C-alpha atoms as one frame of an Amber mdcrd trajectory, in Angstrom:
protein
-123.768-149.873 -13.647-127.510-149.861 -13.388-128.717-153.399 -11.137-129.473
-156.392 -13.413-133.023-158.589 -12.895-130.416-161.466 -14.210-129.901-163.873
 -11.044-127.764-167.563 -10.421-129.720-169.783  -9.161-128.073-171.033  -6.170
-127.177-174.366  -6.452-126.744-178.079  -3.279-122.883-178.568  -3.398-121.194
-181.466  -2.175-117.504-181.147   0.103-114.950-183.262  -1.087-111.850-183.569
   1.329-108.707-185.348   0.030-105.523-185.514   3.254-102.379-185.409   0.328
 -99.185-185.969   1.168 -96.537-184.085  -0.619 -92.872-185.228   0.524 -92.863
-186.182   3.905 -95.362-183.559   4.367 -99.446-183.697   5.088-101.889-181.589
   4.277-105.383-181.309   3.560-107.340-179.859   1.066-111.167-179.310   1.548
-113.858-178.295  -1.314-117.237-177.584  -2.115-117.901-179.096  -5.544-120.948
-177.246  -7.759-121.067-179.909 -10.977-123.740-176.700 -12.255-124.090-176.665
 -16.235-121.929-174.119 -16.458-119.195-176.222 -14.707-119.802-178.801 -17.028
-119.222-176.113 -20.362-116.024-175.563 -18.305-114.774-178.735 -17.942-115.684
-180.428 -21.720-113.407-177.369 -22.821-110.940-177.958 -20.919-111.224-181.859
 -21.145-112.190-181.250 -25.089-115.228-183.855 -25.395-118.760-184.654 -24.328
-119.027-184.429 -20.887-123.514-184.951 -20.803-125.617-187.946 -20.502-124.665
-190.251 -18.168-121.987-192.731 -20.421-118.582-190.655 -20.049-119.382-191.597
 -15.974-118.529-195.216 -16.873-114.876-194.683 -19.390-113.618-192.324 -17.282
-109.379-190.429 -18.222-108.116-188.817 -15.964-107.485-185.611 -18.106-111.993
-185.801 -17.577-111.354-186.297 -13.780-109.362-183.506 -13.486-110.781-180.909
 -15.299-114.642-181.822 -13.411-112.806-181.450 -10.457-111.303-178.409 -11.772
-114.059-177.160 -13.030-116.981-178.594  -9.843-114.614-176.847  -7.404-114.173
-173.574  -9.153-117.302-171.510  -8.289-116.411-171.748  -3.810-112.004-171.735
  -4.455-111.900-169.559  -7.245-107.670-168.858  -6.657-107.773-172.476  -9.049
-108.868-169.723 -11.545-105.357-168.416 -12.413-104.716-165.694 -14.667-100.989
-164.422 -16.306-100.079-160.671 -14.901-102.212-159.434 -18.283-105.258-161.481
 -17.206-105.637-164.241 -19.343-106.167-167.302 -18.241-104.001-169.788 -17.574
-103.268-173.573 -16.684-101.377-173.863 -13.669-104.772-173.562 -10.986-106.134
-176.867 -13.817-102.294-178.198 -12.707-102.276-178.016  -8.921-106.256-179.532
  -8.489-104.321-182.455 -10.482-101.902-182.648  -8.672-104.333-182.863  -5.597
-105.571-186.581  -7.629-103.867-189.350  -7.753-104.845-193.825  -7.556-105.474
-193.499  -3.846-107.686-190.886  -4.220-108.867-190.931  -7.872-112.834-193.104
  -6.945-112.684-191.053  -3.621-113.087-187.961  -6.787-115.070-189.571  -8.584
-118.143-190.381  -6.410-117.843-186.626  -4.550-117.942-185.587  -8.387-120.928
-188.055  -9.061-122.728-187.393  -5.695-122.230-183.376  -6.822-123.314-183.843
 -10.193-126.938-185.780  -9.026-127.321-183.064  -5.150-129.535-181.215  -8.150
-131.244-183.681  -9.419-135.135-184.591  -8.481-134.928-187.944  -7.161-136.816
-189.602  -8.788-133.582-189.027 -11.384-131.071-189.454  -8.683-132.305-193.031
  -8.819-132.974-193.481 -12.376-129.608-192.830 -13.146-127.948-194.213  -9.772
-129.678-197.638 -11.061-128.319-196.585 -14.451-124.703-196.583 -13.460-125.340
-199.234 -10.851-126.451-201.698 -14.331-129.879-202.636 -11.978-132.173-200.798
 -15.154-130.779-201.008 -18.437-132.245-198.693 -21.309-134.979-199.109 -23.491
-133.667-202.733 -25.862-134.232-200.845 -29.455-132.972-197.544 -28.491-128.981
-197.590 -27.353-126.364-200.522 -26.679-124.404-201.217 -23.754-121.632-199.013
 -22.630-117.922-200.862 -23.301-116.846-201.198 -19.683-113.754-198.627 -18.525
-110.948-199.728 -18.430-110.052-201.578 -14.735-107.932-199.101 -13.290-110.231
-196.485 -14.293-113.010-194.908 -12.098-117.347-196.087 -12.716-119.232-198.191
 -12.772-118.137-200.910 -14.793-121.632-201.783 -16.202-124.130-198.648 -17.273
-126.504-196.897 -21.090-124.747-196.277 -23.827-123.168-194.627 -26.583-121.999
-190.325 -25.550-124.979-189.564 -28.154-127.609-190.754 -25.117-128.419-187.283
 -23.760-129.738-188.392 -19.791-133.214-187.193 -20.660-133.059-190.086 -23.914
-131.983-192.627 -21.312-134.271-191.787 -18.307-137.150-191.485 -20.206-136.419
-195.534 -22.515-135.491-196.536 -19.262-139.081-195.270 -17.725
């Protein structure tokens, strides 16, 4: 097979360490999270929902959080991309990742995923998205309505911009 001229970009990762319990046993799982567009696409497929822009970060469901962690872990922890004896993908790795998330660590998982999302962006974009998520900056009032706040038991900010149809680039250009 001839070598290819294609080259993947080496994106930055963000670490996540989970201290877990299983009955009386305690164990730790460490992840290097990479949340590039390949991971976002895999998470969208697994969760069955759109995950682009900032709006979904304010309305994170358990399925979305699990899908994001699973997809962000795959590049450096490929053992979670499980297959059956015929090589067909299974949900085993996804279910194992989901078992690691609980009410005691869901906020830390969501925050690590948020940081993994931001780490490869230019600094000015990171700053803008942090302000939008914190409610310190608002999108253009002529452009979008504010997002509905998430239920109090969900991770993420209770403020943020607008509907899922708003892309990060649209928010950034309307907020500047």
